[in-house]
N, C-alpha and C positions, 0 to 999 in steps of 0.2 A: 475905882479899883487901881491898885498899883500895877504899872506895866513892867513886866520882866521880858527878857528875850524869849520869844515863843518858839516852840518847836513845830507847832501845828498852825494851820490857817484857821482862825476862828471867825465865824460869821455871827455877828450879834445884831439883832434887829432892835432899833430904838425908834419907835414911831414909823416914819417912812424912810428913815435913813439907814443905809447899810454901811457898816464900817469894816475896813479890811485891816487886820493886824498882821504885819510882816516884820519879822526880826526885831520885835520889841518896839516898833514905831507904828503910830496910828495914822492911816491915810484915809481921807474921806473921798469916796467915789462921787465926786461932783466938782464943779469949778474947772480945774485943770484936768487934762486928759490923764487918766490913770490906767496903767497897764498891768494885767495879771498874766503870768506865764503858766500854762498848764502842760503837764506831762501825763499822758494816758498810757496804760499798759494792760496787757492781757494775761501776763504770766505765761507759764508753759501750757499751751493748749493741747499738747500731746497727752499730758497726764490729767489735766483737769478741765479742758475746754469742751464746749458743746460739739456734738457731732453735726456735720453739715450735709444736708441732702441737696445735691445739685440737680436742678431740673435740666432736661435736654435743651441744649442751645444756650444755657447760662454760662458761657465760657469765661466771662469777665466779671463774675459776681464778686461783690465785696462782702458777702454774707459772713464769710469766715472771720473777717476783721470785726464787723459790727456786732455779730452775735457773741464773739469771744469777749469783746469789751463789756457788753451788757452783762454777760455771765460773771465776769470778774468783779464788776461793780457790785452786783447783788451779793456775791459770795463775801466780799469784803465788808459790806454793810452788816450782813448777818453775823459774821465771825467777830468783828471788832465790837459790835453792839453787845453781843453776848458776853464778851470778855469784860466790857465796861460795866455791864449790869452785875456780873459776878463780883467785880471789885467793889462796886457800890454796896452790894449786899454784905460784903466782908467788912465794910466800914472804912475802906481805903479812900473812898471819894467823899466821905462825910456828907451824905445827902441829908438835906434838912427836911425832906418829906413834904414840902409845899406843893400844892396842886393849883394851877391857875389856867382857866380856859381849856381844860382837857389835856394839858401838857404837864407831865411830871417834871418838876424843876429841882435844882439843888443850889449849892453855894457858888455855882459857876463852873464846877469841874465834873459833876456827875452827868449821867445820860439824860438828854433832853429830847423827848420824842415830840415832833411837831405834827399835830394832827392836820394842820392846814396843808401840809406837803406830803400827804399820803402815808403818814406815820413813819417816815424814814428817820433814822438817827441823824443827828447833825453832822455836817461835813467834818467837823473837828475830830469825830470819833474814828472815821475810816479813811480820811485823807491826811496828808502831811505836807508841811512847808519845809522844803529843803533846798538850800543854795538859791533862794529867791524864786523857786518854782513851787506850784501846787501839784503834788503827785496824787493822781486819781487812778486807782486807789493808792493808799500808803504801801510802800514796799519794804519788806523785812530783808535787808541786804545780807543779814547773817545767814540766810538760807540760800543765797546765790551760789551758783557754780554747777558744774557738770559732775556726773558720777565718777568719771575717770579723768586722767590727765588731759588737758586741752589738746595735746599732740595726737591723741587718739581719735580726734574728730576732724571732720571737714566742715568748717563754719562758713556759711554764706549769708550776707546781708544785702537786701535790696532796699535802696533808699529812694523814696518817691518825693520829689519836690512838688508841692501842690500849687495850683494856680494863684492862690492868694498870698503865697510866700514872696517876700522881697528878694529879688535877685542879688542885691548887695549883701544880704545876710546868709546866703546859701552856705558859705564857708563855715560860718558859725553853726548853722543847723547840722551840717554834715559831721562836724567834730562832736557836737552835742549828742547826736543820734548814735554815732559809733561808740562813744564813751559809755553810753547807757547800756548798749548791747554787751560790750566787753565787761562791764561791771556785773551785769546780770548773769553772764556765763562764767565769770571769773577767769577770763582768758586774756592773754597778752596781745593777741591779734586775731583778725579773721582771715580766712583763706581767700575769699573773693568778696569784693564790694561792687555791686552793680548799681548804677545811677539811672533813674528814670526821670525824664524831664516832662513838664506839662505840655499838652497839645500835640503829642506824638502818637501815631497809630499806624497800623497796616489794615486799611479798609478799602475795598473796591470790588468790582465785578470779577476781576482776575488779578493775578500776581503782578502783571505788568502795570496795570492801572494803579494798584496799591503802591507800587514802588514809585511811580510818577507823583502821586499825591504826597507821599512821604517826603519827597525832595524839597518841598516848599513849606513844610511844617516846622514849628518851633522857631528858634532864633539862634543862628549859628554863633553870633558874638557872645550872647549870654551863656550858651552852653560851653563855649571854649573858656570863658572866664571862670565858670563853675568848675570845669574839669581841672584847672590849675590847682584849685583847693583840694580836689580829690587826689591829684598827683602828690601833693604835700603829705597827705595821710599815708600814701604808699611809701614815700621816701622815709617817713618817720617810723616805718615798720608796723603800722597799725593795720594795714591791709596788704596782704602779700601780692594779690592780683586785683586789678580793677577792670570794670567792664561797663558796657552801655546797654540800654534797652531801646528797642523800636527805631533803630537807625537803618534806613534803606541804603541802597547802593550809592546813590549820588551824595546823600548826606554823609555817609561814612567815608567816602573817598575824600570829600572836602575836609572832613574832620581830621583824618589821618595826616594830611599834609601840614597841619598846624599845631599838633600836640607834641609834647616831649616824651611823655610816657604813653605808649600805645595800649589801647584796651586789648585784653586777652579774650574777651567774650562779648558777643552781641546777642542779647536776648530779645526774641520777637514773638508776637502773637499773630498767627495767621488763621485762626479758627474762623474769623468773620470774613475771610476773603478767599483763601485759595491755597496754593503751594508757596514754597519759598521762591521769591523772584530769582530767575537764573542769573541775572547780573550780580545780585547780592551773593549768591552761592559762589560764583567765580571769584569775586573780589575777596571774600572771606578766606577762600582757599589760598589765593595768591599771597595774602597778607598774614596768614597764620592765625586767623581769628576764629574761634569756635562759635558756631551758631547754636543757640539753645532756645527751645520753645518754652513759653509760659502761658498761664491763663489768668493773669492778674487783671483787675479792673484798671482802666486808665485813670479816671478821677476817683481814686480809691476812698477818699473821705471828703465828700462835699460838705459845705458849711451847714446846709439844712440837716443832713444826716447827723453831724456832730452835735448840733443844737438839740436835736431830738434825743440823742443819747444822754446828754447832760441836763436835759430839761425836767420839768415837773410833770410831764404827761405819763401815761401808762408805760412802764418799762424804762422810764428816764431815771437818771441818777440823783436828780434834785439839786445839782450844783448851781444851775442857772435859775434866775427868778422867772416866775410865770410872766409871759409877755403882756398879758392882759391886766393882771392885778399888781404886778411888780413885787409879789411876795415870794419868799422862799430861797433867795440866794443872790448870786452875782448878776449884775445887769451890764449890758454893753454890746459892742460889736464883736462877734466871735470870728476869728480867722484861723482856720487850720493851716499849718505851714508845711509839715512833713510827716511821713509815715516810714518807719523802718520795720521791715519784715526779716526775721532771722530764723535760720535753721541750723541745727548741729546734728550731723550725721556721723554715726560710729563708722569709722573707716573700714574695719575688717568685717563688718556685718552688713553695711549698707542700710542700717536702721536709723530712722529719725528719732533721736532721744529728746530733743528740746526744740520747740518751735513756738514763736510768739511774735508779738508786735509791740512797738512803742509808737506813740504819736505826739507831736508837739503842736500847740496852738496858743494864741494870745487873745485875751479878752480886753477890749479897750472901751472905756466910757468917757464921753465928753464931760 
């Protein structure tokens, strides 16, 4: 088959070999390490996402993220598969009508339902390759944007750097995540960008103990290096204010001594411990930093959870190959790197109009 520049990521099974077609070039997933970049999205969960029932005590649940991703994957599979089937029926895809091993096939462009992977449509139908990344699901950017002018909204983004993400690449991840949110909302900037670092929490039998434990968590040097990249986003006008998450009194005091642009917000979760530690309350008041409560999960997207979401099992998207048979999709080591949670609140009404998530990951095969 003659190779043209492809818009989508096509997975074609030939025997036991999976080939990856990216931007018109063919790369074999074998021999040298090959990396695939994945961008996951939920869309606007206010208008189309699943309702979340929170159980008592489940203060740090990531069910909103995982259920919303799963719901968006399924909706995209159904919608785009139906559209492809309609086009095939109209003759636009020129299906040749062949049937082999229970799978309807065509000349390479029509819908191919793989019965070995739960009857899902192929990834090429509902995902898209754009700028070197596989978007799961495909995003119709023509429908992006808010109902009113961006100035009518207060837009907040919380960026979670995940444990498997390279510290050296956090600046890249931050810019990438923020650009996606701005593109999705068709906005020039966000009002507040909050950064959450891995390994940080407020947990203990009392607020004093939680504050002491927090003082030795994380890595000051890595956090300061990352903050410099966040400061650059602020200076570039992409984030009007910047903030932190889960910084206790000692960590925050050390941090403030060494940064150029000070955080305006410190977001903390005290549901699993107590009250706000008095030293933190005092420091925040003295430094003019607003303390905000949250209920987000610390490790919001573990590797196992992401693999389950993208895998061949019940409720999986079918992007990754079955680990036992090697059939059905991409193979390799999956590393979730970041999650961006965004909300757009109508200023004069205090109503959330748009809320959603983006997540970035890489799949690497030896």
